[in-house]
N, C-alpha and C positions, 0 to 999 in steps of 0.2 A: 191424405195423399189419394185414396179410393175418389173422393168427391172431385178432386180434379180430371182424373180419369174421365167421370161420368160427364162433368161439364166440356171437356175436349170432344166427346161423343156426341153430343148433343151438337155443337156449335161447328164440326167439321161436315162438311156437304160431299168429302173425298176424303180417300186417304192421305197419310201424309207424304210429302214429297221426296222421292229418294234425292241421294245426293246426282245421280247423274240429270235427273229432271231440274235440280236446281242450278247446279251446274250450267247446262245448255243455256239459262236464262243470264248468266255473268257474261257481259262482253268483252272482248279481246281489247278495245279502246270504249271510252267515255268520256264525253264532256271535250273531246281532242287531245286527251292523255291515252297513254298507252297502258295496259295491267303490267305493273311488275310484280305481283304477288296475288297468289288465289289459295283459299282454304276452303274444302269441303269437310263436311262433317254431318254423324245423325248420331244425336244421341238419345237412347230412351233410357226414362225409369222404370222399370219394373212394377214398383209398387202403383198402384192404381192404373198402369196401363198408360201414364203421359210419355208423350211421345213427341219430340222435335226435330228439326232438319234446318241447320243453318248453312248458308253458302256469302265468303265475302272475297272482297278484292281491291285490290290497290291500285290508283291510276296514279302516274307522275307525267309531267311535262319535263325532257331533259331538258329544253332549252330555259327552264324556270323551275329550278330545286326548290322555292318557297310553294309552288302550286301543286295541289295533291288533291283527290278523293278519294274516299274510303267508301265503298258500296256493303252491305250488310241485307241480305235477304232472307229472312227466317218464315219458315214454316212450322205451324202446328201449337202447341200450347204456349210455350213463351212467347211467340208470333200472337197469339189469342189476350195475351193479359196484357203486352204492351198496346196493343190494338184498342182493346178496352180503355186502357189510360187516352188513347187519342181519342178514342170516339166520344171520351166524357168531357175532353176538354172544351170550355164553351167558346163561341166564336170568339175570337180576340182580336185586337190590334193593339200591342203595348209596344211604346218608344220612349227608350230611356239615354239619352244623348245619342249617339251614333248604332244603337243596340237597338234591333227590332225584332219583336216574336209575335208571330200571326197565325190564324187558321184559314185555311181557304179549301176550295174541293179541286183537285184535278182528274180528271177523266172517269168524273163520278165516287171518287176515294176520297175521303177526309185527309187533309194535311196541315201539320203542324211544321213551320217555316221560321228558323231562328237566324240572324244574320249580323255579326261585330262587325260592324263599318270600320271599327278604330284596329282589329289585327286584320280582318279579311277572312276570320273564320266564322261557318257557318253549318248549318244542319236542316235536312228536311226528313220528316218520317212520316210515310204515309199507309195506311190502314188498307188491307184488304180482306175480306171475308176472314179468311184464318191463317193470314201469310202479313208479315210487315216488312217494307222497305224503307232501309234508312242509308240517306249518304249525307258522309259528314266532308267539308271540304275547307282547305286552308290556301290561302293566298287568291281569296275572290274578291271581284270588285262588286258585285251585284247577286242578289237572289235570284234574278235568273238563270245564274250559271246554275244551280242547283235543279231548280224547274223544267230547265234541257233538259240537263244530264238524265232526272227523272224519264222524264218522257221519250228519250232515247231508248231505254229497255224494253225488251220484247217481254212481256208479263203474261201474256195467253195465257198461262198453264195456270196462276193463281187463281 
């Protein structure tokens, strides 16, 4: 566990963001939908000094109960671990029927996007240096909805 703390120290160019700082990045609406739930927490593991902060929110469209977006912004070690996984994913564009998984770059950050055209579910995961942003969706008609939602976020603090 101490090695994880050392890895975190090496990769962090700033302190782990507080609940308040992450909460300020969670908008009241996303993708034309209103926020219905929000969760902010800071988790610190004493052994080795590993620390992380996640913030999450759910957005729903009252006129379309099958449509929703779930946003998770993670800062710290868990974000780095996930981000290392995203960073190590080779460039790809895989299609299986109406399902597509591909990598791209958005605003200088590597992203992995998945969309299932059969059931309208999808996900975008974008790695920042020590943070990860994930948006999962239901009732989606295209991957553009995920990309547009990501671009609506004010992530200047990451």
